[in-house]
C-alpha positions as CSV (number, residue, x, y, z in Angstrom):
1,M,181.9,45.9,121.3
2,S,184.9,43.7,121.4
3,M,185.7,40.6,123.3
4,S,189.0,39.0,124.1
5,V,189.0,35.3,123.3
6,G,192.5,34.4,124.4
7,P,196.1,35.2,124.3
8,A,197.7,36.1,120.9
9,D,200.8,34.4,119.6
10,G,200.5,31.4,122.0
11,E,201.6,33.4,125.0
12,E,200.9,32.2,128.5
13,D,197.7,33.3,130.2
14,T,198.2,36.8,131.6
15,P,195.8,38.7,133.7
16,M,193.3,40.7,131.7
17,S,193.5,44.4,132.6
18,D,190.3,45.4,130.8
19,I,187.0,45.7,132.6
20,N,184.3,43.4,131.4
21,T,181.4,45.9,130.6
22,T,179.0,43.3,129.3
23,P,177.2,42.7,132.7
24,L,177.1,46.5,133.2
25,V,175.4,47.1,129.9
26,D,172.9,44.3,130.6
27,V,172.0,45.8,133.9
28,M,171.7,49.3,132.4
29,L,169.4,48.0,129.6
30,V,167.1,46.2,132.2
31,L,166.9,49.4,134.3
32,L,166.1,51.4,131.2
33,I,163.3,49.1,130.3
34,I,161.9,49.2,133.9
35,F,162.0,53.0,133.9
36,L,160.3,53.2,130.5
37,I,157.5,50.9,131.8
38,T,157.0,52.7,135.1
39,I,157.1,56.4,133.9
40,P,153.5,56.4,132.6
41,V,152.3,55.0,135.9
42,V,154.1,57.8,137.8
43,L,152.8,60.5,135.6
44,Q,149.2,59.7,136.3
45,S,147.8,62.1,138.9
46,V,144.9,62.2,141.2
47,P,143.1,65.5,141.7
48,M,143.5,66.7,145.3
49,V,142.5,69.9,147.2
50,L,145.3,70.8,149.6
51,P,144.7,73.1,152.5
52,K,145.9,76.7,152.1
53,V,148.6,77.3,154.7
54,A,150.2,80.6,155.3
55,Y,153.9,80.3,155.7
56,E,155.3,81.8,158.8
57,A,159.1,82.0,159.4
58,T,160.2,80.7,162.8
59,V,161.4,83.6,164.8
60,T,163.3,83.2,168.0
61,K,161.7,85.7,170.4
62,P,163.6,87.2,173.3
63,E,161.1,85.6,175.7
64,N,161.9,82.1,174.4
65,V,164.0,79.9,176.7
66,S,166.6,77.5,175.5
67,L,166.4,74.4,177.8
68,S,169.0,71.7,177.2
69,V,169.7,68.4,178.9
70,R,172.9,66.6,178.4
71,G,174.9,63.7,179.9
72,E,177.8,64.9,181.9
73,S,181.2,63.1,182.2
74,D,180.4,61.9,185.7
75,G,177.3,60.0,184.5
76,T,174.7,62.6,185.7
77,C,172.3,64.7,183.6
78,G,173.1,68.4,183.3
79,V,170.1,70.7,182.8
80,Y,171.0,74.1,181.2
81,W,168.7,77.2,181.1
82,N,170.0,79.5,178.4
83,M,173.5,78.0,178.7
84,T,173.5,78.2,182.5
85,R,173.6,75.0,184.4
86,V,170.7,74.7,186.9
87,D,169.6,72.2,189.5
88,S,166.0,70.9,189.8
89,E,165.0,73.5,192.4
90,E,166.4,76.4,190.4
91,L,164.8,75.0,187.2
92,L,161.4,74.9,188.9
93,R,161.8,78.4,190.4
94,R,162.8,79.9,187.0
95,A,160.0,78.1,185.1
96,V,157.3,79.3,187.6
97,K,158.7,82.9,187.5
98,K,158.8,82.8,183.7
99,L,155.1,81.6,183.6
100,E,154.0,84.2,186.1
101,D,155.7,87.0,184.2
102,E,154.0,85.9,181.0
103,I,150.6,85.8,182.7
104,K,151.2,89.3,184.0
105,R,152.2,90.4,180.5
106,Q,148.9,89.0,179.2
107,C,147.0,91.2,181.8
108,G,146.0,88.4,184.1
109,V,144.6,84.9,184.1
110,E,141.1,86.1,183.2
111,N,142.4,87.5,179.8
112,L,144.1,84.2,178.7
113,T,142.7,82.4,175.7
114,E,143.8,79.4,173.8
115,E,145.7,81.6,171.4
116,T,147.5,83.7,174.1
117,M,148.2,80.8,176.5
118,P,151.9,80.6,177.2
């Protein structure tokens, strides 16, 4: 490492264009020591039994509904059912119809279980 101690040949003080890397090296050495101390702590492990979970990819089914709410430019909330703007009455009517169709598809209310509940 080198260090500039002053101007050569008695020149006036000129701005030094070299970057002083001494503080950077000091910080890096301290970080290296900290990491060397903490690595053995991190490598210790505790035995755990994790539950077995089957991975299922999320699939968008045709019976799914995309329901969106966004603020409109006039300050109101716009509700969209599959990219079509609906008012509250139309939203309720479509939701009830969708639920009734799903119950019919499941062969009636008496055949619904927790797994098949829409």
